[in-house]
C-alpha angles and dihedrals in degrees: 000000000000113000111191116234098023121110121204132198133184100231092198090058090047093050090048089050092057100032101047106212111088113256115201103200142035087219089062093047093047094046090049097045104034106014095244130098136195120284117255111252137148095217098201097040095041095048088064094045106028115007091177089067091057091049088052090047090056095044089052089052092052089048093050092050089047091050096045091052091047089056104036102025092205096153093046096048105024110028103029093055091050092047092049090052094047111023089226121139117258096263094054089047083070091063112085091197093052094047092048097047093047092051091048096048093045093050093042090052089053091050094045092244120142110214122197113255091208138014125246092198122099120242113259111227117235136180120258125232121277123215117207111194132169112211114241145062114313136190130209095036120160135194116209115202112216091187110170089004096143097044090046092053092047089050095047098048096033093240107184141133090248097048095052114116144158102257121346130096123004123351123208119185090342095309116112131208128194106238096190091083131046102229132216092271089064091051091050097046098046099069091041092053090050089051090047093053 
């Protein structure tokens, strides 16, 4: 059922977006974050036997979501700023590709630039990474955090649809970008990086 004027968001998807490991149930998240989980209920069976139990189950779910948002404020500080930047509904704000495309197309339109909506080029196959690990306990192990690595590379080398050209600037895997101008992608990335920080 579509009810006009009502925005919905799957809080479990939102939580998983911000806190990277996949979390398989709202019950787990609520118990971890606020010390209270969902009520046990077989919705279909209990509706026939004890409808009040199903009502209490739903009330508890609403309370859990309210309590999670009060504590974590993921809608307020994560989704709402993205929605204000893009104009997308909450569910689409969880899709990186949708957010990126929307921001690119909006900025391109303001600049009078027409960006392609699809590529005519065939994808170039490439080998994936290999991990060589020896089982056991090891010392002198380091973890390098490449936070914002891709945006940094794009910003440094001016990688953007409107800076792509045949020969000038910097070339990566046979694709060249003009480094004399910033490009729409940099203008899109910079405010998002600030929000992320």
